[in-house]
Structure formats: structure tokens, C-alpha cells
C-alpha positions as CSV (number, residue, x, y, z in Angstrom):
1,X,0.0,0.0,0.0
2,X,1.4,3.4,-1.0
3,X,1.8,5.5,2.1
4,X,0.1,3.1,4.5
5,X,-2.9,3.8,6.7
6,X,-3.8,6.7,8.9
7,X,-4.8,5.1,12.2
8,X,-6.4,6.6,15.3
9,X,-7.1,5.2,18.7
10,X,-9.8,6.8,20.9
11,X,-9.4,6.3,24.6
12,X,-5.7,5.8,24.1
13,X,-4.8,6.5,27.8
14,X,-7.2,3.9,29.2
15,X,-6.5,0.2,29.9
16,X,-8.0,-1.1,26.6
17,X,-6.8,1.8,24.5
18,X,-3.2,1.4,25.8
19,X,-3.4,-2.3,24.9
20,X,-4.6,-1.4,21.4
21,X,-1.5,0.9,20.9
22,X,0.8,-1.9,22.1
23,X,-0.9,-4.5,20.0
24,X,-0.6,-2.3,16.8
25,X,3.1,-2.1,17.5
26,X,3.7,-5.7,18.4
27,X,1.9,-6.9,15.3
28,X,3.6,-4.4,13.1
29,X,0.3,-3.1,11.7
30,X,1.0,-1.0,8.6
31,X,0.1,2.4,10.1
32,X,1.7,5.3,8.2
33,X,0.6,7.5,11.0
34,X,-1.0,7.1,14.4
35,X,-3.1,9.7,16.2
36,X,-4.2,9.2,19.8
37,X,-7.3,10.7,21.4
38,X,-8.7,10.8,24.9
39,X,-10.8,13.0,27.1
40,X,-9.8,16.5,28.0
41,X,-8.4,15.2,31.3
42,X,-5.9,13.1,29.5
43,X,-5.1,15.2,26.5
44,X,-1.6,16.6,26.4
45,X,0.0,13.4,27.7
46,X,2.5,11.5,25.6
47,X,2.3,7.8,24.7
48,X,5.2,5.9,23.1
49,X,4.6,4.2,19.8
50,X,7.5,2.6,17.8
51,X,10.0,4.4,20.0
52,X,8.5,7.8,19.5
53,X,6.3,10.0,21.7
54,X,2.8,10.6,20.4
55,X,0.9,13.5,21.8
56,X,-2.6,12.6,23.0
57,X,-5.3,14.9,21.6
58,X,-8.7,15.7,22.9
59,X,-11.3,13.5,21.2
60,X,-13.1,15.5,18.5
61,X,-13.6,15.8,14.8
62,X,-9.9,15.2,14.1
63,X,-10.6,11.4,14.2
64,X,-12.6,11.8,11.0
65,X,-9.3,12.3,9.1
66,X,-8.2,8.7,9.8
67,X,-8.7,5.6,7.6
68,X,-9.1,3.3,10.6
69,X,-10.3,4.3,14.1
70,X,-10.2,1.9,17.0
71,X,-12.7,3.0,19.7
72,X,-11.9,2.4,23.3
73,X,-13.2,5.6,24.7
74,X,-16.5,4.7,26.2
75,X,-20.1,4.8,25.0
76,X,-20.3,8.5,24.4
77,X,-17.4,8.7,22.0
78,X,-18.7,5.7,20.1
79,X,-22.3,7.1,19.9
80,X,-21.1,10.5,18.6
81,X,-18.3,9.5,16.3
82,X,-18.5,5.9,15.0
83,X,-20.9,6.5,12.2
84,X,-19.3,9.9,11.4
85,X,-16.0,8.0,10.8
86,X,-17.9,5.7,8.4
87,X,-19.6,8.6,6.6
88,X,-16.2,10.3,6.2
89,X,-14.9,7.2,4.4
90,X,-13.1,5.5,7.2
91,X,-13.7,2.3,9.2
92,X,-14.6,2.3,12.9
93,X,-13.9,-0.7,15.0
94,X,-15.8,-0.1,18.2
95,X,-15.1,-1.7,21.6
96,X,-18.2,-0.3,23.3
97,X,-21.5,-2.1,23.6
98,X,-23.4,0.6,21.7
99,X,-23.6,-0.9,18.3
100,X,-23.1,-4.6,19.0
101,X,-26.7,-5.7,18.5
102,X,-27.4,-3.2,15.7
103,X,-28.5,-5.2,12.7
104,X,-26.4,-2.9,10.4
105,X,-23.2,-3.7,12.4
106,X,-21.2,-7.0,12.2
107,X,-20.1,-8.3,15.6
108,X,-17.0,-10.2,14.9
109,X,-14.4,-12.6,16.3
110,X,-12.2,-13.2,13.2
111,X,-11.5,-16.8,13.9
112,X,-15.2,-17.5,14.3
113,X,-17.2,-15.4,11.9
114,X,-14.9,-13.2,9.7
115,X,-17.3,-13.7,6.8
116,X,-19.6,-11.3,8.6
117,X,-17.2,-8.5,7.8
118,X,-18.0,-8.7,4.1
119,X,-20.5,-6.0,3.2
120,X,-19.9,-4.0,6.4
121,X,-21.1,-0.4,6.3
122,X,-18.1,1.2,8.0
123,X,-18.8,0.4,11.6
124,X,-17.7,-2.9,13.1
125,X,-18.3,-4.0,16.7
126,X,-15.8,-5.7,18.9
127,X,-17.6,-8.1,21.3
128,X,-17.8,-8.3,25.1
129,X,-14.6,-9.7,26.5
130,X,-16.3,-12.8,27.8
131,X,-18.3,-13.5,24.6
132,X,-15.1,-13.3,22.6
133,X,-13.4,-16.0,24.6
134,X,-16.6,-18.1,24.9
135,X,-17.3,-18.3,21.2
136,X,-13.7,-19.3,20.5
137,X,-14.2,-22.4,22.7
138,X,-17.8,-23.1,21.6
139,X,-17.4,-22.9,17.8
140,X,-15.2,-26.0,17.3
141,X,-17.4,-28.1,19.7
142,X,-20.6,-26.8,18.1
143,X,-19.2,-27.8,14.7
144,X,-18.2,-31.3,16.0
145,X,-21.3,-32.2,18.0
146,X,-23.9,-29.4,18.1
147,X,-24.7,-27.5,21.2
148,X,-28.2,-27.7,22.7
149,X,-27.6,-25.6,25.7
150,X,-24.7,-23.7,27.3
151,X,-24.5,-22.8,31.0
152,X,-21.6,-20.4,32.0
153,X,-20.3,-19.1,35.3
154,X,-17.7,-16.3,34.8
155,X,-15.0,-15.2,37.2
156,X,-13.9,-11.8,35.7
157,X,-10.9,-9.8,36.6
158,X,-11.1,-6.2,37.8
159,X,-9.3,-4.9,34.7
160,X,-12.6,-5.5,32.9
161,X,-13.9,-2.5,34.9
162,X,-11.0,-0.3,33.9
163,X,-8.0,1.3,35.6
164,X,-10.0,2.6,38.6
165,X,-11.1,-0.9,39.5
166,X,-7.5,-2.1,39.2
167,X,-6.3,0.7,41.6
168,X,-9.2,-0.1,43.9
169,X,-8.2,-3.7,44.2
170,X,-4.6,-2.8,45.1
171,X,-5.6,-0.1,47.6
172,X,-8.3,-2.2,49.2
173,X,-6.0,-5.2,49.5
174,X,-3.3,-3.2,51.2
175,X,-5.8,-1.7,53.6
176,X,-7.5,-5.0,54.4
177,X,-4.1,-6.7,55.1
178,X,-3.7,-4.2,57.9
179,X,-6.8,-5.6,59.5
180,X,-6.3,-9.3,58.5
181,X,-7.8,-10.4,61.8
182,X,-11.1,-8.8,60.7
183,X,-10.9,-10.9,57.5
184,X,-10.4,-14.0,59.5
185,X,-13.3,-13.3,61.8
186,X,-15.6,-11.8,59.2
187,X,-15.9,-8.5,61.1
188,X,-18.0,-6.7,58.5
189,X,-17.8,-3.3,60.2
190,X,-14.0,-3.2,60.3
191,X,-13.7,-4.6,56.8
192,X,-16.0,-1.8,55.5
193,X,-14.1,0.9,57.4
194,X,-10.7,-0.3,56.2
195,X,-11.8,-0.8,52.5
196,X,-14.0,2.3,52.4
197,X,-17.0,0.3,51.2
198,X,-19.1,-2.5,52.6
199,X,-18.6,-4.6,49.5
200,X,-15.0,-4.4,48.4
201,X,-13.6,-6.2,45.4
202,X,-10.5,-7.3,47.4
203,X,-10.8,-10.7,49.1
204,X,-14.3,-11.0,47.7
205,X,-16.4,-12.4,44.9
206,X,-19.4,-10.3,43.8
207,X,-21.4,-9.1,40.8
208,X,-20.3,-5.7,39.8
209,X,-22.6,-4.6,37.0
210,X,-25.9,-2.8,36.6
211,X,-28.9,-4.9,37.6
212,X,-31.6,-5.4,35.0
213,X,-35.4,-5.7,35.9
214,X,-35.3,-9.4,35.3
215,X,-32.7,-10.0,38.0
216,X,-29.9,-10.5,35.5
217,X,-27.0,-8.1,35.3
218,X,-26.3,-6.0,32.2
219,X,-23.1,-8.1,31.7
220,X,-25.0,-11.4,31.7
221,X,-27.5,-10.2,29.1
222,X,-24.7,-8.9,26.9
223,X,-22.9,-12.3,26.9
224,X,-26.1,-14.2,26.1
225,X,-27.1,-11.9,23.2
226,X,-23.6,-11.5,21.7
227,X,-22.7,-15.2,21.8
228,X,-25.9,-16.0,19.9
229,X,-25.2,-13.3,17.3
230,X,-21.6,-14.2,16.7
231,X,-22.3,-17.9,16.3
232,X,-25.5,-17.2,14.3
233,X,-27.1,-20.0,16.3
234,X,-30.2,-20.1,18.6
235,X,-28.3,-21.8,21.4
236,X,-29.9,-21.2,24.8
237,X,-27.2,-19.6,26.9
238,X,-27.4,-19.0,30.7
239,X,-24.8,-16.9,32.5
240,X,-23.8,-16.0,36.0
241,X,-21.1,-13.3,36.0
242,X,-19.0,-12.5,39.0
243,X,-16.1,-10.2,39.6
244,X,-13.0,-11.7,41.4
245,X,-9.9,-10.2,42.9
246,X,-7.7,-10.9,39.9
247,X,-5.9,-8.1,38.0
248,X,-6.0,-9.5,34.4
249,X,-7.6,-12.5,32.9
250,X,-11.2,-13.8,32.8
251,X,-12.1,-17.4,33.7
252,X,-15.2,-19.2,32.4
253,X,-16.6,-22.5,33.8
254,X,-18.7,-23.9,31.0
255,X,-21.2,-26.7,30.9
256,X,-22.6,-27.9,27.5
257,X,-25.5,-30.1,26.7
258,X,-24.7,-31.4,23.2
259,X,-26.8,-32.7,20.3
260,X,-24.5,-35.8,20.0
261,X,-22.2,-37.4,22.5
262,X,-18.6,-36.1,22.3
263,X,-15.8,-37.5,24.4
264,X,-13.3,-35.2,26.1
265,X,-10.6,-36.6,23.9
266,X,-12.6,-35.8,20.7
267,X,-13.4,-32.3,22.1
268,X,-9.7,-31.7,22.8
269,X,-8.9,-32.7,19.2
270,X,-11.5,-30.3,17.8
271,X,-10.2,-27.5,20.0
272,X,-6.6,-28.2,19.1
273,X,-7.5,-27.6,15.4
274,X,-9.1,-24.2,16.2
275,X,-7.0,-21.2,15.4
276,X,-6.3,-19.0,18.4
277,X,-7.2,-21.8,20.9
278,X,-4.6,-23.6,23.1
279,X,-5.6,-26.7,25.0
280,X,-4.0,-26.9,28.4
281,X,-5.4,-30.0,30.1
282,X,-3.0,-32.0,32.2
283,X,-4.5,-31.6,35.8
284,X,-2.1,-34.2,37.2
285,X,0.8,-31.9,36.2
286,X,-1.1,-28.8,37.4
287,X,-1.5,-27.7,33.8
288,X,-4.9,-26.1,33.5
289,X,-6.2,-22.8,32.3
290,X,-5.7,-19.9,34.8
291,X,-5.9,-16.2,34.5
292,X,-2.2,-15.8,35.3
293,X,-1.4,-18.2,32.5
294,X,-3.5,-16.1,30.1
295,X,-2.4,-12.7,31.2
296,X,-0.3,-11.0,28.6
297,X,-0.8,-13.7,26.0
298,X,-2.9,-14.0,22.9
299,X,-4.5,-17.5,23.0
300,X,-7.8,-18.5,24.5
301,X,-6.8,-21.4,26.9
302,X,-9.2,-24.3,27.3
303,X,-8.9,-27.3,29.6
304,X,-10.5,-29.4,32.4
305,X,-12.6,-31.1,29.7
306,X,-14.8,-33.7,31.5
307,X,-17.7,-35.9,30.6
308,X,-20.9,-35.6,32.6
309,X,-21.3,-38.9,34.5
310,X,-25.1,-38.4,34.5
311,X,-25.6,-37.1,31.0
312,X,-24.0,-38.8,27.9
313,X,-24.3,-35.6,26.0
314,X,-22.9,-33.4,28.8
315,X,-19.4,-31.8,28.6
316,X,-17.7,-29.5,31.1
317,X,-14.7,-27.2,30.4
318,X,-12.8,-24.2,31.7
319,X,-11.8,-21.3,29.5
320,X,-9.3,-18.5,30.3
321,X,-8.2,-15.5,28.3
322,X,-6.6,-12.1,28.7
323,X,-9.6,-9.8,28.6
324,X,-7.5,-6.8,27.5
325,X,-6.0,-8.7,24.6
326,X,-8.3,-11.3,22.9
327,X,-11.2,-9.8,24.8
328,X,-10.6,-6.3,23.4
329,X,-7.4,-4.9,21.8
330,X,-6.1,-8.0,20.0
331,X,-9.5,-8.8,18.5
332,X,-9.9,-5.2,17.3
333,X,-6.6,-5.3,15.5
334,X,-7.3,-8.7,14.1
335,X,-10.5,-7.3,12.6
336,X,-8.4,-4.6,11.0
337,X,-5.9,-7.1,9.7
338,X,-8.6,-9.1,8.1
339,X,-10.1,-6.1,6.4
340,X,-6.7,-5.2,5.1
341,X,-5.9,-8.7,3.8
342,X,-9.3,-8.8,2.1
343,X,-8.9,-5.5,0.4
344,X,-11.7,-3.9,2.5
345,X,-9.4,-1.4,4.3
346,X,-7.3,1.2,2.4
347,X,-6.0,4.7,2.7
348,X,-8.4,7.1,1.1
349,X,-7.1,8.4,-2.2
350,X,-4.4,5.7,-2.4
351,X,-4.1,2.5,-4.4
352,X,-4.6,-0.6,-2.2
353,X,-3.6,-4.2,-3.0
354,X,-4.8,-7.0,-0.8
355,X,-2.1,-8.3,1.5
356,X,-1.7,-11.7,2.9
357,X,-3.2,-12.2,6.4
């Protein structure tokens, strides 16, 4: 491509936006230029990209000058600017939840449903961090044996709630260690006083999302709807989502009721053949998926595959992934890479040739 692409990242100083910048560099994405945008509070800071300092600008109409815009700046920026980018001739890959269920917008995990990108209208949605990992594990099993029902319990790290949550976990942990006897005895008043809240994330497991009228959380409903859209399958999905005191890496405990019996060995074989999935399943050697294993790495890790002793079509498994990478930044960049390889992404006014992906 003559000149390369003009790329922008919105929300560049946040946890996900920062991961997007690093991923663009790590994967040597062909950006001729990179502009970084954030709120007025963060504008004026410098972020390093390819060894050079890039000044962060306040999010505004300057993003419309880019060929590719990766959105990690929250719902408001996505609502205001995603379609404006498309109308200006660029492509918006949006990490917010605003456009995911819009019928005009493909919701894509490239290893699972890249074909949905063909015919896009300029706005592409990046899925929920749990849905992205879940469909990576479900797709090869669904292809092999069909899924009648999926039941998932999630154990999600605090980074899924942003940098403030990460800081809160560290601060609360330090404070509560000072009153460790209160933790041992369950002294709720002292715990609340030390942590600054009666329901801290430190040393705790709790839901941390907005409640919906039906008793589900916003997060649970997102996972259900997005999983079904990405797989293009009417699979009943039931989810219980919990926040755990882990910095990075989400864990999913998954139970599947299949159309046809599938042994754990056959399931492992199907998963090993899936791009982006790594099977880690040697419990005797303490090799199982964990968030620390996944943190900072690209694969979706799957293990603890077990047959249901009471249901010949039942299969249990555990899935772990880095929620900032495959659950957000990496997936967004992979979408852009696919668009580029398929000739669907080019610098405006330049001649593009499809590149191998």
C-alpha cells in the first residue's frame, strides 16, 4: 500500500486503549501515522509508539481524518463518532457495547465469523470480553457435535472494569491486610471501614454490573445476546457473571448439553484444530487454564474437559483468556488485519492491494 494507513485510537490512555496501541506495535500493523485521542483530562500526555512519543489529543472531529479508528473511549465517543467516521470514508472498530446488537453492524471474532465483515457499512463491533473467549471455545465443539444448551459461570478480573477498578483492588488489598484479623473473623464493620466500602472487590467475589429488571445483570445479558449473534445460532445460553480479585484474565466455567455425545478426547482434538485456541489439560501436572497463564498472552486457553457422568451428551470445560487482549485490543486489531488482507481497508485516495493475512 502506498503510504500506509492513517490510524487513530480513541481512549488511548485507558487500559484497553493502551493495549490497542501496544498491539498495533507488536503486530507491526502498517500504520503510516497514528493519532491518539482521549478525554480533555488526559489530552496533552505522551504515549510511546514505535520508540517515539505521540501526543494525545482531545477526542473530536480530528478522528474523521483517519482511515481506521479503534474506539476504546466509552459509549459517548462511540455514539457520537463511530458513524461519522464511516460517513467520512473511514472504518470504525468499536469496543463499546453501543452498536453490537445493531443489525447494520457486524459483531466479529475473526477466527469464528470473519465472513460477517464482508459488506460492512463502516462500523464494526468488537464483542464483550467474555463473549469473545466463549465463542472461541464453543465454535469447534458446536461444529463437531452441536450445542443444545450452554451454561456459563464467569470469574472476571477487575481490569474489565477499567483502571479505577485495578487501583481499587490494590488499595483495598493493602488496607485489608492491615486488619487481617477482621478478614479471619468476618468483622463486617471493620472490613467496610478499612476498605472504604461494605462490598469491596478485594478478598471478595461479587457481581459488579448494573442490575436489570429481570434479575440478570447487564453483563450477563450482553454475553447471552452477543454469543448467539456471533455464532449465528439459537443456542440457549445461561450466564452468571462474578467479579473476582484478579488483575487481568477472565475465567469461564462452561457446561454444555450437546446434540450428540462427544468424548473429552474428541473435544480436545477439535479444540486443538481451532486457530487461536490452546488446549492446556493435564491436571495431574497442574497444567490447567488460569488467569495468570492467560495474562499478557494471545491464545484462549481451554482445559479441564470432563464428561458428565449423569448425561451422555454433557461436557464441562474451563476457558481463560486475557480480557484486555483477545477480549478487546487484539480482537480489534485482528479485525483490521482481516479487512486489510481482504482489500476492504485502504488509505483514502491511495491505491490498495490485498495483503496476505
